[in-house]
Each structure stands twice: as structure tokens, then as C-alpha cells.
N, C-alpha and C positions, 0 to 999 in steps of 0.2 A: 421621553425620560420623565419620570415623576419628580416633583419638587419635594425634597426632604425638609421638614419643618421641625422646630423644637416645640415640645408640648410643655406648657406651664401647669403648675399645680392649681387645683380649684379650691385649695384651702384658704382660709382667712380672706374671704371676699368682702368683708364688711367695710374695710377702709375705702376701697374704690367705689362701692355702692353709695356710701355716705358722701364722699367728696364729689361724685358726679351729681348727686341730688342737690347739694349745696351750690355748686357752680351753675347748674341749670336754673335754680331758683334765683340766683343773682341776676341772670339775664332777664328772667320773667318779671321779677319785682322792679327792676330798673327800666323795663320795656326797651331794651336795646338789642341790636342784632349781634350775633357772635362773629359776624364778618366785618369787612372793612368799613370804617366810618370816614368822615371828611378828613380827619387827620391822616389816615392811611392813604387816601387818594392824593392828598397834597404831597405827602412824602414820596409817593410813586413818581410824581412829576419832577420833584426836586432831585431825587437820586438819579433818575434816568438822564436828567439835564447835566448832572455832574459827569456823566459818561459821554454824552453826545456833544454838548457845547464845546469842550476843548477840541474834540475831533473836527467839528465844523470850522472852528477858528483856524486850525492848522491847514485844512483843505482850502480855506479862503485866502491863505497867504498872510494872515495876521501873525507872523512870526519873524523875529529879527535876528535871532541867534540860535546856536545849537542848544544853549541852556534853556531858551524859551520853549523849544520843541520838546526837550526832555521833561521840562516842568509840566507841560500840558499832558504828556503821556502819563506822568506820575499822578496828576489829578484824575485822569481816566482810570488809573488803577484803583483809586479809592471809590470812584463811581462804580466800577466793575464789581468790586467787593460788595458795595452797597446793594447792587441789584441782586447778587447772590444771597446776601444775608437777609435783606428786608423786603424784597419784591417778589422774585420768582419763587422763593422758598415758601411763602404763604400760599401763593397760587397753586403750586404743584402739590401742596397738601390739601387742596380744596378749601382752604381757609379764607381766601380773599373774598369770595362771593358765593352766594347760594346758587348762582348760575354757572353751570359747568363750562359754558362757552366763554364766559369772562375769565374763569380760572385758566382755561386753555390759552387764551390770548395773552394774558399777563404772564403765565408760565412760559410762554414761547420766548420771552426776553432772555431766557437761558441760551437760546440759539445765537442771540446777538453778542454774547460774550464767549462764543466758541464751543459750547457744550451741546450734548444731545440729550434732550429732555427725558426720553424713555429710560436711558441708562441711569440717569440721576434718580428717577423715581424708583427704579428697582433697587439700586444700591442704598438709597437713603430711606425711602418710605417702607419698602418691603423688608430689606435685610437689617439695616441699622435700627430702625424704630421697633421692629418686631423682636429682634434678638440682640438688644444692646449689650455690648461687652461679653458676648458669648463667643468663645473661641471657635473658629471655623465657620461661623455664620455672619457675624457682624464684620463686614469688609472694611469698615472704618478703622479697625484696630489690626487689620492684617496687612502688613507692609512687605510681604514677599521676601523676607530675609534681609532687608536693608535696615530695618529698625525693629526694636522689640517694644511693643506697647502693652504687653500683658505678661504676668508671671507664669501664665499657662503656656507661653511660647518658648521654644528652645532658645538658648543663648549662644551667641558666637563671640569670639574674642574681641572683634573690633567694635562690638556694641558698647564697650566701655567708653568709646569716644562719641556715642550718639548724641550726648548732650551738646557737643561742639558742632557736629555737622547737621543736626536737626533743622536749625533755621534755614540753612541753604536748601535742603530738600523740601521743606515746607514752601519756600518761595517758588519752587518749580511745579507745585501742585497743578495749577490750571494750565500751564504750558504743556505739561505731559498729557493732561486730559485731552487738550486740543490736538496734539500731534499723534499720540499713540493709544492712550488708554481707552478712548471710546471704541476703537476698533477691537482691542483686546477684550473689552467688556462684552461686546456683542457676541464674540465667539464663545466666551465663558458662559454667558447667560443663556445662549442657545443650547449649549450642552446640558445645562442645569434644568432646562425646561421652563425657564423664567420668561423668555420672550413669548413662548406659546401661551403661558398663563396670562400674559398681558394682551393676548389677541393679536400678536404680531409675528410674521414669519421672518426668518433670518434675512432672506433676500430683500424683502421690503424695508426692513430696518437698515440694512447695509446701504441700500439705495438712498434712503433719507439722510444717513450720516454723510455719505459722499457728496450729495447735493448741497446740504447745508454748509458743510465745511468748505466747499468750493466757493460759494458766493461770499461766505464770511472772509475767506482768504483774499478774494478779489477786492472786497470792500475795505478791509482794515489793514491790509499789507500792500497789495499791488497798487491800489488807487493812491494812497499817500506817497508811495515812491514815485509815481508818475506825476503827481500834481505839486507836491511840496518841493520847493527849490533848495533842497539840501541833499548831500550825498546819501545814497541808499543805506549805508551802514548806520547813519544817524537815525533813520526811521526804524530800522531793525532793532537798534539799541534801545530806542524809546519804547517800542512794542514789547521787548523783553522786560524792560523796567516796569511797564504797566502790569504785565503778567506776574512778575515777581512780587510786587506790592499786593496784588489781589490774592495770590496763592498764600503768601505769608499771613495776611489778615484772616483768611478763611480757616487756615490750618490752626492758628493760635486760638481762634474763637471756639472751634469745635473741640479741640484737644483740651481746652480749659474746662469743658463741661463733662468729660468722661474719663480722660486719662490723667487723673490727679490722685493724690495719696488717699483721699477719703473714699473714693469709689471702689467698687468690687468687681471682680472678673470671674467668669464661670466657664465650665465645660459641661456639656450635656452628657448624661449617662449613655449606656449602650442602647437604650430604648429611645434616645433623643428626647429625654425628659429632664426637667429641672424642678427641684423641690422648692419652688417659689411661685407665688401668685404673680401674674404679669405686672400688675400695677406696683406691687411692692418691689418687684425686680427693677422696675424703672427708678424707683426711689433709691435703691441701693447702688445703682450704676450711674447716677446722674448728679450733677452739682450746679448750683447757681453761683453767680459771681457779679460783683459790681452793680447790684440792683439799685443802689442809692443814687447813681448818676443818671439823670433823665436824658442828658445828651447822648451818653454812651448807649443807653437802652434804645434811644431813637435810631441811632446809626446802625446798630447791629441787629435790628429787627426783633428786639426782645429775646434774642437767643442767649442772653445772659440770664434769662428766666427759663433755663433749659428744663427744669423740673416740670413747670407748668406746660411747657411745650410738649414734652413727652407724654404727659397724661392727657393733654387735650390738643393734639396736633391739628384738628380741624377748626380750632378757634383762632381768629386773627390775632397776631402778636400784640396789637395795641391794647388788648384787654389783660395781658399777663400781669402787669403790676397789681391790678385789682384782685386777680385770681390768686396771687401769691398769699395774701392774707388768709384766704379760705383754705388753700392747700396746706399751708404751714400749720395752721391751727388744728386742722383735722389730723395731720400726721402726728402731732404731739399728743393728741387725744388717744390715738391708736398705737402709740409707741413705735411709729414707723420712722426710719431715718429721714432727715431733711438736711442734706449737705449744702452748705453755702459758704462762699468767701466774700468778705466785705468789699474787696476791690478786685479788679481784673489782675492787677499786679500780684495780689495774693494767690490767685488761681494759677497764674503763670509760674510763680515761684514753686508752687506745689507740683505743677506739671513737670518742670525741668528737674526738680528733686526726684520725682518718680522715674523720669527718664534715666537719670544717673544711677538710681538704685536698681532699676531693671537691667541696665547695661553692665553693672558690676556684679549683679547677682544678689545684692543686699535685699532687694525687694522679695526674693524668694523666701527669705526667712521672716519678713515682716508682713507680707501681704495678707489681707483679709479676703480669702477666696473660698 
């Protein structure tokens, strides 16, 4: 089965040509690599430790109460989110190193948090980054009838409550991926021809998923139940707490970048074409937030600089604050939108306002599509 793709217009290429040249010159003039520096490598160690150390402490028996156990699982939740946001994300974009073996090794950390790397690469790199906010292609905005993320999607009566139940569903994101979604994605991507396009057969991919999820389950669920001197339900509760914290963090970060009032949503025409240059499309469908907070930028892997990330996904995120000045200045020169919110709270407020408007139908009258 052939893979259907959306074709972008080749008009107005000047913005992207100029911003690429300026960004390349920035790295050449400052004689620095586009990949990970010492700061990034140190961050890798610290965030992985945030996930691993609490787990080792639990296995070692350094726990005295149920609340201690649950607290350690909660810390692991933030470490798990950090790995997803700031570590494996760069590596699976090929941005961590110019050595693909290093990218593969660091990207494999996704497996240690319960995910399947190839599925993530297809959904995120191939579909989301290529066709951002394009209905029917960007799976990040397609929630299979449980939520409405775009005015181009049909509206159901219960969507009027999505602003209320959204946080609960967000918290289930990674748990659902671990339990069900990786298997469903394999079937879907195989039918779409996307597994074949990545050089993988369905049988081999399924074998890998089953193998990795088996040892992950033994390591992070069975082993703690066997070794930690607490009732099994405490361990399961702690594990679910970890997954919920991670899922909520990941969902809120990515939603704040694309499903907000300022961003636009599209549907391809009958020829699977859009009347937009690819780079300008990224600018219209993406927003930055909370760029002034160095700590926040550090923890979320620069994904609050989502504009720079979408234009230059192969550049390590530690460089995004510097690139922002170049991208924003160039966008203003070419009269290209540059959406940004001063704080993460501002982006979240806009996201939930849009969720409410999409759920009630108000966004259908207001949306810029």
C-alpha cells in the first residue's frame, strides 16, 4: 500500500531560505556544533537519574511508608517525562549527535519508559512534523472521537465537557501507549505502508514490541512487587501515579504548542495539497511559550521553543534560545506569523479556552482556518 502525503506549495520560499542561511551562519561563525554540548550531556545524566535513582532506592528497601513509596514513584513520573521531553526526543530526531549509533542508543531510552521507538518516530517525526495540524494526517490532533482538537473535526454533544475531562485523559496518555496503543499503531501503520517505508516488516516490529514490553513489565512492575515489602496494590498505585504524572506533563506541553487559539488548522484539498509553503505552514500552526524561564526551558527540553524545533528538528534543543532571536527577526522581516505566549500558564489558558470553544462549537465561528 502506498503512503499518501500532503503536498505543500512551493510559493514564497524566501523566508525559509533566509532563516536557514542565518541559522547555519550562526553555528559557523560561533564554531559550535548543532548537536549536544556538555550542558546537554550533563542534563542527560541528571534526568535519567531522576527516573532511575528513586526506583533503585525502592528496590533496595529504603522505604518506610506507603507515602514514601508513592512519593518515589511520583518523582519517577517527572523523570519519565523529562526523558521523553529532553532526552529521547532529541535523539530520535537525530539531533543529539552526528553519530547515528549514539542517537540510536540515546533514543532507546524510550523503551525504558514503556514505548516503542519506531511507532514514536512514525507518529511524531513522519506524521506530526510533516503535516502539523492537518486533519487526517497529524495524529497528534486526532483523538478518535473522544476529544475535538480542531474545528475541522465533527462535534459531538459530550465534547462540551471536554474541558473538564481533558486532564484525566491527558494523564492516561503514556499508560494507554504502554498497554494498547503501540499494538494498535503497528496494525494501522502497517496498513498505511508506513512500516514498510521505515524498512520494517509487521512481524519483526510486533516481535520487538512484545519482547520489549515483556522485559519492561518484568523490570518495572513484577520486580518491585516481588522485592518491595509492601502490598502489591501499593506498587500498582505508585506505577499508575508515575504514568499519570508523565502523561499529563507530556500532553500539556505538546498541546500548548499546537492546540491554542493563535494556531491554525487545515484540511488538504482533493489532490492532497495545501496552499502553503511548508515552513510558513509550521509558523502558522505552532506557538512558543514560557521562553523567559531558563529552568522551564531546561526541563522541557526546549520544547517551549516549539517554533524553532519545527523549523530545525535536527538541531539539539540547547541551541533554541539563541536561534529564537534569528527566527523571530526573520519572521518579522517577511511578515510571517510568530506566535508566542509569555508564560506556560498563558499557553495553557489559551489551550483550555480553545478546548471549550471547540466543544461548544464557538470555535467554528471564530477559527482562522
